N, CA, C and O atoms as a printed pandas DataFrame, in Angstrom:
     atom_number atom_name residue_name chain_id  residue_number  x_coord  y_coord  z_coord
0              1         N          MET        A               1  136.283    9.586  263.118
1              2        CA          MET        A               1  135.676    9.703  262.092
2              3         C          MET        A               1  137.145    9.020  261.539
3              4         O          MET        A               1  138.267    9.497  261.709
4              5         N          GLY        A               2  136.784    7.740  260.816
5              6        CA          GLY        A               2  137.719    6.742  260.670
6              7         C          GLY        A               2  137.460    6.512  259.169
7              8         O          GLY        A               2  136.715    7.461  258.925
8              9         N          ALA        A               3  137.588    5.948  258.199
9             10        CA          ALA        A               3  137.914    4.669  257.334
10            11         C          ALA        A               3  136.198    5.268  256.668
11            12         O          ALA        A               3  135.130    5.784  256.997
12            13         N          ARG        A               4  136.804    4.844  255.791
13            14        CA          ARG        A               4  134.819    4.737  254.791
14            15         C          ARG        A               4  134.895    3.142  255.751
15            16         O          ARG        A               4  135.819    2.945  256.540
16            17         N          THR        A               5  134.132    2.437  255.593
17            18        CA          THR        A               5  133.558    1.666  256.597
18            19         C          THR        A               5  133.333   -0.189  255.403
19            20         O          THR        A               5  133.277   -1.381  255.707
20            21         N          SER        A               6  133.278    0.590  254.075
21            22        CA          SER        A               6  134.261   -0.381  252.871
22            23         C          SER        A               6  135.497   -0.285  252.559
23            24         O          SER        A               6  136.345   -0.381  251.672
24            25         N          VAL        A               7  135.372   -0.161  253.151
25            26        CA          VAL        A               7  137.715   -0.375  252.756
26            27         C          VAL        A               7  137.875   -1.003  254.057
27            28         O          VAL        A               7  137.949   -2.228  253.964
28            29         N          THR        A               8  137.952   -0.551  255.237
29            30        CA          THR        A               8  137.363   -2.080  256.629
30            31         C          THR        A               8  137.271   -2.764  256.339
31            32         O          THR        A               8  138.156   -3.617  256.405
32            33         N          ALA        A               9  135.673   -3.032  255.554
33            34        CA          ALA        A               9  135.233   -4.817  255.607
34            35         C          ALA        A               9  136.373   -5.031  254.231
35            36         O          ALA        A               9  137.206   -5.933  254.317
36            37         N          ARG        A              10  136.334   -4.264  253.165
37            38        CA          ARG        A              10  138.005   -4.781  253.117
38            39         C          ARG        A              10  138.455   -5.928  253.085
39            40         O          ARG        A              10  138.465   -6.929  252.368
40            41         N          ASN        A              11  138.930   -5.449  254.290
41            42        CA          ASN        A              11  140.618   -5.382  254.346
42            43         C          ASN        A              11  140.336   -6.589  255.681
43            44         O          ASN        A              11  141.362   -7.262  255.774
44            45         N          LYS        A              12  139.440   -6.976  256.552
45            46        CA          LYS        A              12  138.432   -7.785  257.069
46            47         C          LYS        A              12  138.619   -8.778  256.230
47            48         O          LYS        A              12  139.621   -9.492  256.252
48            49         N          LYS        A              13  137.474   -8.923  255.262
49            50        CA          LYS        A              13  137.776  -10.075  253.867
50            51         C          LYS        A              13  138.852  -10.718  254.036
51            52         O          LYS        A              13  138.909  -11.888  254.414
52            53         N          ARG        A              14  139.852   -9.959  253.754
53            54        CA          ARG        A              14  141.284   -9.518  253.448
54            55         C          ARG        A              14  142.029  -10.874  254.445
55            56         O          ARG        A              14  142.827  -11.795  254.268
56            57         N          ILE        A              15  141.390  -10.438  255.292
57            58        CA          ILE        A              15  142.113  -11.340  256.762
58            59         C          ILE        A              15  141.383  -12.319  256.414
59            60         O          ILE        A              15  141.658  -12.886  255.356
60            61         N          LEU        A              16  140.800  -12.556  256.831
61            62        CA          LEU        A              16  139.819  -14.048  256.780
62            63         C          LEU        A              16  139.417  -14.736  255.828
63            64         O          LEU        A              16  138.470  -15.512  255.954
64            65         N          LEU        A              17  140.607  -14.428  253.784
65            66        CA          LEU        A              17  140.983  -14.394  253.080
66            67         C          LEU        A              17  142.274  -15.606  253.480
67            68         O          LEU        A              17  142.181  -16.829  253.581
68            69         N          VAL        A              18  143.086  -14.985  253.594
69            70        CA          VAL        A              18  144.524  -15.627  254.180
70            71         C          VAL        A              18  144.630  -16.381  255.180
71            72         O          VAL        A              18  145.576  -17.169  255.179
72            73         N          ALA        A              19  143.596  -16.368  256.456
73            74        CA          ALA        A              19  143.179  -17.594  257.873
74            75         C          ALA        A              19  143.106  -18.612  256.720
75            76         O          ALA        A              19  143.741  -19.617  257.038
76            77         N          ARG        A              20  142.614  -18.702  255.617
77            78        CA          ARG        A              20  141.704  -20.081  255.304
78            79         C          ARG        A              20  142.336  -21.075  254.232
79            80         O          ARG        A              20  142.211  -22.274  253.982
80            81         N          TYR        A              21  143.366  -19.590  253.512
81            82        CA          TYR        A              21  144.095  -20.910  252.337
82            83         C          TYR        A              21  145.844  -20.048  252.714
83            84         O          TYR        A              21  146.496  -19.240  252.053
84            85         N          ALA        A              22  146.200  -20.977  254.611
85            86        CA          ALA        A              22  147.261  -20.577  254.726
86            87         C          ALA        A              22  147.723  -21.971  254.657
87            88         O          ALA        A              22  148.643  -22.119  253.852
88            89         N          GLU        A              23  147.321  -23.109  255.312
89            90        CA          GLU        A              23  147.339  -24.097  254.881
90            91         C          GLU        A              23  147.460  -24.452  253.433
91            92         O          GLU        A              23  148.124  -25.488  253.382
92            93         N          LYS        A              24  147.135  -24.079  252.291
93            94        CA          LYS        A              24  147.665  -24.755  250.718
94            95         C          LYS        A              24  148.533  -23.870  251.234
95            96         O          LYS        A              24  149.277  -24.202  252.157
96            97         N          ARG        A              25  148.547  -22.739  250.750
97            98        CA          ARG        A              25  149.596  -21.686  250.685
98            99         C          ARG        A              25  150.811  -22.611  251.308
99           100         O          ARG        A              25  151.731  -22.998  250.587
100          101         N          LYS        A              26  150.763  -22.811  252.187
101          102        CA          LYS        A              26  152.084  -23.525  252.373
102          103         C          LYS        A              26  152.538  -24.524  251.560
103          104         O          LYS        A              26  153.626  -24.446  250.989
104          105         N          LYS        A              27  151.808  -25.446  251.458
105          106        CA          LYS        A              27  151.321  -26.499  251.147
106          107         C          LYS        A              27  151.873  -26.107  249.591
107          108         O          LYS        A              27  152.865  -26.707  249.179
108          109         N          LEU        A              28  151.485  -25.508  249.086
109          110        CA          LEU        A              28  151.809  -24.972  247.782
110          111         C          LEU        A              28  153.148  -24.888  247.322
111          112         O          LEU        A              28  153.803  -25.548  246.516
112          113         N          LYS        A              29  153.436  -23.699  248.193
113          114        CA          LYS        A              29  155.360  -23.079  248.327
114          115         C          LYS        A              29  155.952  -24.538  248.079
115          116         O          LYS        A              29  156.481  -25.017  247.076
116          117         N          GLU        A              30  155.586  -25.282  249.799
117          118        CA          GLU        A              30  156.959  -26.267  249.924
118          119         C          GLU        A              30  156.915  -26.970  248.600
119          120         O          GLU        A              30  157.882  -26.657  247.906
120          121         N          ALA        A              31  156.127  -27.789  248.056
121          122        CA          ALA        A              31  155.548  -28.521  247.248
122          123         C          ALA        A              31  156.693  -27.730  245.037
123          124         O          ALA        A              31  157.198  -28.331  244.089
124          125         N          GLY        A              32  156.467  -26.110  245.423
125          126        CA          GLY        A              32  156.820  -25.188  244.814
126          127         C          GLY        A              32  155.721  -24.945  243.074
127          128         O          GLY        A              32  155.902  -24.688  241.884
128          129         N          ASP        A              33  154.644  -25.237  244.013
129          130        CA          ASP        A              33  154.128  -24.918  242.696
130          131         C          ASP        A              33  153.099  -23.993  242.383
131          132         O          ASP        A              33  151.897  -23.805  242.576
132          133         N          TRP        A              34  154.480  -23.298  241.593
133          134        CA          TRP        A              34  153.608  -21.725  241.214
134          135         C          TRP        A              34  152.126  -21.154  240.050
135          136         O          TRP        A              34  151.382  -20.213  239.772
136          137         N          GLU        A              35  152.431  -22.357  239.781
137          138        CA          GLU        A              35  150.548  -22.613  238.933
138          139         C          GLU        A              35  149.670  -22.867  239.811
139          140         O          GLU        A              35  148.631  -22.208  239.823
140          141         N          GLY        A              36  149.871  -23.762  240.629
141          142        CA          GLY        A              36  148.107  -23.069  241.712
142          143         C          GLY        A              36  148.746  -22.370  242.260
143          144         O          GLY        A              36  147.872  -22.291  243.124
144          145         N          LEU        A              37  149.772  -21.493  242.760
145          146        CA          LEU        A              37  149.919  -20.779  243.963
146          147         C          LEU        A              37  148.621  -19.233  242.900
147          148         O          LEU        A              37  147.613  -18.822  243.475
148          149         N          GLN        A              38  148.898  -18.853  241.869
149          150        CA          GLN        A              38  148.763  -18.371  240.467
150          151         C          GLN        A              38  147.176  -18.613  240.801
151          152         O          GLN        A              38  146.608  -17.521  240.801
152          153         N          LYS        A              39  146.391  -19.559  241.050
153          154        CA          LYS        A              39  144.845  -19.542  241.076
154          155         C          LYS        A              39  144.603  -19.222  242.443
155          156         O          LYS        A              39  143.453  -19.643  242.571
156          157         N          LEU        A              40  144.852  -18.867  243.280
157          158        CA          LEU        A              40  144.059  -18.785  244.636
158          159         C          LEU        A              40  143.819  -17.639  244.893
159          160         O          LEU        A              40  144.744  -16.836  244.775
160          161         N          PRO        A              41  142.468  -17.155  245.342
161          162        CA          PRO        A              41  142.962  -15.446  244.736
162          163         C          PRO        A              41  143.369  -14.846  245.303
163          164         O          PRO        A              41  143.836  -15.282  246.356
164          165         N          ARG        A              42  143.480  -13.294  244.955
165          166        CA          ARG        A              42  144.458  -12.717  245.395
166          167         C          ARG        A              42  145.020  -12.030  246.796
167          168         O          ARG        A              42  146.179  -11.864  247.178
168          169         N          ASN        A              43  143.689  -11.680  247.446
169          170        CA          ASN        A              43  143.298  -11.589  248.393
170          171         C          ASN        A              43  143.532  -12.821  249.569
171          172         O          ASN        A              43  143.296  -12.721  250.773
172          173         N          SER        A              44  143.937  -13.714  249.018
173          174        CA          SER        A              44  144.550  -14.836  249.659
174          175         C          SER        A              44  146.730  -14.017  250.623
175          176         O          SER        A              44  147.585  -14.206  251.489
176          177         N          SER        A              45  146.475  -13.514  249.939
177          178        CA          SER        A              45  148.283  -13.503  249.819
178          179         C          SER        A              45  148.083  -12.907  250.998
179          180         O          SER        A              45  147.060  -12.230  251.099
180          181         N          PRO        A              46  148.959  -13.006  252.118
181          182        CA          PRO        A              46  149.270  -11.980  253.438
182          183         C          PRO        A              46  149.146  -10.429  252.830
183          184         O          PRO        A              46  148.444   -9.512  253.255
184          185         N          VAL        A              47  150.391  -10.447  251.283
185          186        CA          VAL        A              47  150.714   -9.592  251.546
186          187         C          VAL        A              47  149.644   -8.260  251.457
187          188         O          VAL        A              47  149.963   -7.375  252.251
188          189         N          ARG        A              48  149.018   -8.104  251.033
189          190        CA          ARG        A              48  147.931   -7.525  250.322
190          191         C          ARG        A              48  147.635   -6.790  251.613
191          192         O          ARG        A              48  147.572   -5.566  251.727
192          193         N          VAL        A              49  147.419   -7.912  252.812
193          194        CA          VAL        A              49  146.726   -7.309  254.142
194          195         C          VAL        A              49  146.841   -5.693  254.554
195          196         O          VAL        A              49  147.653   -5.080  253.860
196          197         N          ARG        A              50  146.346   -5.131  255.289
197          198        CA          ARG        A              50  147.199   -3.477  255.190
198          199         C          ARG        A              50  146.616   -3.418  256.680
199          200         O          ARG        A              50  145.414   -3.559  256.905
200          201         N          ASN        A              51  147.661   -3.176  257.772
201          202        CA          ASN        A              51  147.400   -3.118  258.874
202          203         C          ASN        A              51  146.755   -1.255  258.898
203          204         O          ASN        A              51  146.862   -0.164  258.338
204          205         N          ARG        A              52  146.020   -2.051  260.088
205          206        CA          ARG        A              52  144.433   -0.831  259.976
206          207         C          ARG        A              52  144.362   -0.386  261.659
207          208         O          ARG        A              52  145.227   -1.094  262.175
208          209         N          CYS        A              53  143.554    0.696  263.045
209          210        CA          CYS        A              53  144.099    0.604  263.295
210          211         C          CYS        A              53  142.092    0.177  263.400
211          212         O          CYS        A              53  141.146    0.429  262.653
212          213         N          SER        A              54  142.223   -0.518  264.665
213          214        CA          SER        A              54  140.416   -1.731  264.676
214          215         C          SER        A              54  139.759   -0.516  265.216
215          216         O          SER        A              54  138.557   -0.666  264.992
216          217         N          ILE        A              55  139.986    0.752  265.891
217          218        CA          ILE        A              55  138.845    1.244  266.670
218          219         C          ILE        A              55  138.031    2.308  265.152
219          220         O          ILE        A              55  136.844    2.373  264.829
220          221         N          THR        A              56  139.491    3.130  264.404
221          222        CA          THR        A              56  138.570    4.174  263.073
222          223         C          THR        A              56  139.368    3.588  262.266
223          224         O          THR        A              56  139.456    4.433  261.376
224          225         N          GLY        A              57  140.644    1.883  261.655
225          226        CA          GLY        A              57  140.536    2.397  260.676
226          227         C          GLY        A              57  141.650    2.618  259.957
227          228         O          GLY        A              57  142.194    1.950  259.079
228          229         N          ARG        A              58  142.035    4.126  260.682
229          230        CA          ARG        A              58  143.426    5.229  260.220
230          231         C          ARG        A              58  144.339    3.646  259.793
231          232         O          ARG        A              58  144.244    2.635  260.489
232          233         N          PRO        A              59  145.109    3.726  258.649
233          234        CA          PRO        A              59  145.895    3.142  257.939
234          235         C          PRO        A              59  147.568    3.377  257.766
235          236         O          PRO        A              59  148.397    2.652  257.217
236          237         N          ARG        A              60  147.768    4.969  258.607
237          238        CA          ARG        A              60  148.889    4.895  258.732
238          239         C          ARG        A              60  149.043    5.851  260.668
239          240         O          ARG        A              60  148.456    6.524  261.516
240          241         N          GLY        A              61  150.088    5.282  260.355
241          242        CA          GLY        A              61  150.485    5.553  262.351
242          243         C          GLY        A              61  150.296    4.528  263.336
243          244         O          GLY        A              61  150.313    4.465  264.566
244          245         N          TYR        A              62  150.118    3.770  262.405
245          246        CA          TYR        A              62  149.477    1.941  263.444
246          247         C          TYR        A              62  150.593    1.342  264.095
247          248         O          TYR        A              62  151.587    0.699  263.757
248          249         N          LEU        A              63  149.942    1.897  265.446
249          250        CA          LEU        A              63  151.101    0.274  266.799
250          251         C          LEU        A              63  150.525   -0.454  266.905
251          252         O          LEU        A              63  149.302   -0.582  266.952
252          253         N          ARG        A              64  151.982   -1.588  267.009
253          254        CA          ARG        A              64  151.423   -3.417  266.533
254          255         C          ARG        A              64  151.494   -3.463  267.665
255          256         O          ARG        A              64  150.657   -4.262  268.085
256          257         N          LYS        A              65  152.154   -2.953  268.563
257          258        CA          LYS        A              65  151.998   -2.951  270.052
258          259         C          LYS        A              65  150.414   -3.466  271.122
259          260         O          LYS        A              65  150.056   -4.443  271.779
260          261         N          PHE        A              66  149.766   -1.837  270.671
261          262        CA          PHE        A              66  148.800   -1.613  270.842
262          263         C          PHE        A              66  147.481   -2.235  269.944
263          264         O          PHE        A              66  146.540   -2.838  270.461
264          265         N          GLY        A              67  147.602   -1.997  268.709
265          266        CA          GLY        A              67  147.325   -2.194  267.632
266          267         C          GLY        A              67  145.621   -0.979  267.095
267          268         O          GLY        A              67  144.485   -1.042  266.625
268          269         N          VAL        A              68  146.364   -0.299  267.483
269          270        CA          VAL        A              68  145.286    1.276  267.582
270          271         C          VAL        A              68  146.504    2.001  266.119
271          272         O          VAL        A              68  147.453    1.303  265.762
272          273         N          SER        A              69  146.304    3.127  265.589
273          274        CA          SER        A              69  146.737    3.990  265.547
274          275         C          SER        A              69  147.578    4.890  266.508
275          276         O          SER        A              69  147.339    5.188  267.678
276          277         N          ARG        A              70  148.159    5.087  266.065
277          278        CA          ARG        A              70  149.635    6.388  267.713
278          279         C          ARG        A              70  147.781    7.453  267.898
279          280         O          ARG        A              70  147.316    7.196  269.009
280          281         N          ILE        A              71  146.891    8.385  267.132
281          282        CA          ILE        A              71  145.985    9.293  268.107
282          283         C          ILE        A              71  145.182    9.165  269.123
283          284         O          ILE        A              71  144.699    9.795  270.063
284          285         N          VAL        A              72  145.213    7.167  268.153
285          286        CA          VAL        A              72  143.746    6.486  269.620
286          287         C          VAL        A              72  144.625    6.272  270.570
287          288         O          VAL        A              72  144.333    6.368  271.762
288          289         N          ALA        A              73  146.339    5.814  269.931
289          290        CA          ALA        A              73  147.080    5.039  271.015
290          291         C          ALA        A              73  146.952    6.419  272.567
291          292         O          ALA        A              73  146.419    6.506  273.674
292          293         N          ARG        A              74  147.604    7.026  271.889
293          294        CA          ARG        A              74  147.718    8.271  272.760
294          295         C          ARG        A              74  146.261    9.383  273.481
295          296         O          ARG        A              74  146.462   10.063  274.487
296          297         N          GLU        A              75  145.320    9.379  272.988
297          298        CA          GLU        A              75  143.375    9.468  273.492
298          299         C          GLU        A              75  143.797    8.654  274.606
299          300         O          GLU        A              75  144.262    9.031  275.682
300          301         N          GLN        A              76  143.527    7.281  274.124
301          302        CA          GLN        A              76  144.029    5.969  275.010
302          303         C          GLN        A              76  144.533    6.332  276.908
303          304         O          GLN        A              76  143.887    6.420  277.953
304          305         N          ILE        A              77  145.565    6.415  276.652
305          306        CA          ILE        A              77  146.878    6.594  277.369
306          307         C          ILE        A              77  146.280    8.115  278.467
307          308         O          ILE        A              77  146.147    8.256  279.683
308          309         N          LEU        A              78  146.106    8.805  277.563
309          310        CA          LEU        A              78  145.284    9.813  279.007
310          311         C          LEU        A              78  144.532    9.842  279.760
311          312         O          LEU        A              78  144.760   10.146  280.931
312          313         N          LEU        A              79  143.530    9.563  279.343
313          314        CA          LEU        A              79  142.604    8.449  279.449
314          315         C          LEU        A              79  142.791    7.160  280.990
315          316         O          LEU        A              79  142.244    7.267  282.088
316          317         N          GLY        A              80  143.895    5.858  280.435
317          318        CA          GLY        A              80  145.073    6.023  281.772
318          319         C          GLY        A              80  144.085    4.457  280.804
319          320         O          GLY        A              80  144.707    3.415  280.601
320          321         N          HIS        A              81  143.093    4.551  280.500
321          322        CA          HIS        A              81  142.727    3.432  279.805
322          323         C          HIS        A              81  144.569    2.018  279.581
323          324         O          HIS        A              81  144.825    1.104  278.797
324          325         N          VAL        A              82  144.911    2.308  280.120
325          326        CA          VAL        A              82  146.720    0.944  279.052
326          327         C          VAL        A              82  147.239    1.169  279.881
327          328         O          VAL        A              82  147.936    2.176  280.001
328          329         N          PRO        A              83  147.010   -0.011  281.041
329          330        CA          PRO        A              83  148.058    0.477  282.401
330          331         C          PRO        A              83  149.896    0.494  281.966
331          332         O          PRO        A              83  150.560   -0.121  281.131
332          333         N          GLY        A              84  150.085    1.091  282.568
333          334        CA          GLY        A              84  151.775    1.005  283.076
334          335         C          GLY        A              84  151.893    2.369  282.177
335          336         O          GLY        A              84  153.060    2.666  281.924
336          337         N          PHE        A              85  151.165    3.017  281.787
337          338        CA          PHE        A              85  151.311    4.609  280.873
338          339         C          PHE        A              85  151.486    5.223  281.828
339          340         O          PHE        A              85  151.823    4.474  282.745
340          341         N          LYS        A              86  151.439    6.151  282.090
341          342        CA          LYS        A              86  151.229    7.452  282.810
342          343         C          LYS        A              86  152.062    9.407  281.742
343          344         O          LYS        A              86  153.055    9.748  281.098
344          345         N          LYS        A              87  150.817    9.974  282.234
345          346        CA          LYS        A              87  151.807   11.758  281.662
346          347         C          LYS        A              87  153.123   11.285  281.845
347          348         O          LYS        A              87  153.365   10.159  282.280
348          349         N          SER        A              88  154.350   12.471  281.389
349          350        CA          SER        A              88  155.197   12.842  282.241
350          351         C          SER        A              88  154.989   13.899  282.831
351          352         O          SER        A              88  154.153   14.629  282.300
352          353         N          SER        A              89  155.687   14.425  284.207
353          354        CA          SER        A              89  155.411   16.118  284.244
354          355         C          SER        A              89  157.077   16.612  284.760
355          356         O          SER        A              89  157.763   15.639  285.074
356          357         N          TRP        A              90  157.565   17.553  284.843
357          358        CA          TRP        A              90  159.343   17.309  285.174
358          359         C          TRP        A              90  159.579   18.668  284.834
359          360         O          TRP        A              90  160.721   19.126  284.876
């Protein structure tokens, strides 16, 4: 059980908008055209994108290295799906 599908869908939409407007935003910033930047969609700003777990959609405890939450990462490591990790015992 993870995040609501509408929340994850909204975040995916933001990611697509950021990619679509990246070049335009860069040119407007270099030109110093702040009014032009204001006219772009709000969700085209990369600041509005939230890092979420790719499997559950969980927003907190996100591990950038794996792209998933700490809970999913731990499960995957214990199942042996992540190379280079093994359960320690001493």
